[in-house]
C-alpha positions in Angstrom: 147.0 83.6 80.7 142.9 83.2 79.6 140.8 86.4 79.8 137.6 85.7 81.5 134.5 88.6 80.0 131.6 88.9 82.3 128.4 89.6 81.0 126.5 92.1 82.6 122.3 92.6 81.8 121.9 95.7 79.5 120.8 98.5 81.8 117.1 99.4 82.2 116.1 101.6 79.0 114.1 104.7 80.0 110.7 103.4 79.2 111.4 100.7 81.4 112.0 102.5 84.2 109.4 104.6 83.4 106.6 101.6 83.6 108.2 100.5 86.7 107.6 104.3 88.6 104.4 103.7 87.0 103.3 99.6 88.1 104.5 101.4 91.3 102.0 104.1 91.5 99.2 101.9 90.8 100.5 99.2 93.5 100.5 102.1 95.6 96.8 103.6 94.5 95.6 99.6 95.1 96.8 99.5 98.8 94.9 103.2 99.3 91.9 102.2 98.0 91.9 98.6 99.5 92.7 100.4 103.0 89.6 103.1 102.4 87.4 99.9 101.6 88.3 98.6 104.9 87.4 101.7 106.6 84.2 101.9 105.1 83.7 98.3 105.9 84.2 98.7 109.6 82.1 101.9 109.5 79.4 100.4 107.7 79.5 97.4 110.4 79.7 100.2 113.1 76.6 102.2 112.0 74.4 98.7 111.6 75.2 97.8 115.0 74.0 101.2 116.1 71.3 100.8 114.5 70.0 97.3 115.2 70.3 99.2 119.0 67.9 101.8 117.7 65.8 98.9 116.5 65.6 97.3 119.8 64.6 100.5 121.8 61.6 101.2 119.3 60.3 98.4 121.0 59.4 100.6 123.8 57.1 103.3 122.5 57.0 106.7 119.5 59.8 108.9 120.0 60.6 111.4 117.3 63.8 111.9 118.1 64.9 107.8 117.8 62.9 108.2 114.6 65.1 110.8 113.3 68.4 109.0 114.1 67.1 106.0 112.9 66.0 107.8 109.4 69.6 108.9 109.1 71.4 106.0 110.2 69.9 104.1 107.5 70.2 106.6 105.2 73.9 106.0 106.2 73.9 102.8 106.3 72.6 102.9 102.2 75.0 105.7 101.1 77.9 103.4 103.0 77.3 100.3 101.6 76.9 102.1 97.8 80.6 103.8 98.2 81.7 100.1 99.5 80.4 98.1 96.4 82.3 101.1 94.1 86.0 100.4 96.3 85.2 97.0 95.7 85.0 97.7 91.3 88.1 99.9 91.7 89.7 97.5 93.3 88.9 94.9 90.9 90.0 97.3 87.9 93.2 97.7 90.3 94.1 94.6 90.8 93.6 93.7 86.6 95.9 96.6 85.6 98.7 96.0 87.9 98.5 92.2 87.0 98.6 92.9 83.5 101.3 95.6 84.2 103.5 93.3 86.5 103.2 90.8 83.2 104.5 93.7 80.7 107.4 94.7 83.2 108.5 90.6 83.7 109.3 91.0 79.7 110.5 94.0 79.5 114.7 93.4 79.0 117.2 94.9 81.8 114.5 95.3 83.9 115.7 93.4 87.6 113.4 93.6 90.3 109.5 93.6 89.3 
C-alpha cells in the first residue's frame, strides 16, 4: 500500500501578516485620497463654472456685491487648485508605496493572497 504525502505551504509568519495588514491600510488610504481628489476636482469645476457666469454678468456694469463674490470665488479656485495639486502628489507617493509593498509581499513565503 503506498502512502501519499500532501504538502502544504507554510503558514504565514507574523511578519507577513503584519505586512499584509499594513499593505491593506495603504490601499485603503490610496482609495480615500483618490476619492478626495475626485471630489475636489468636481468642486473646482463647479466653482469655475459659477465664476464664468459671474464674469458674464460683470459686463452689465459695476456691482460691489458681484465683485466681492468674484474675488471670493477666484480665491476659492486658487485654494482648490493647490489642494488638488497636493492630493495628486499624495496619490503618486501612495501608488509608489503600494506597488513596492505589493512586490515585497509577493516574495514572502506563506502569504497566499496578495
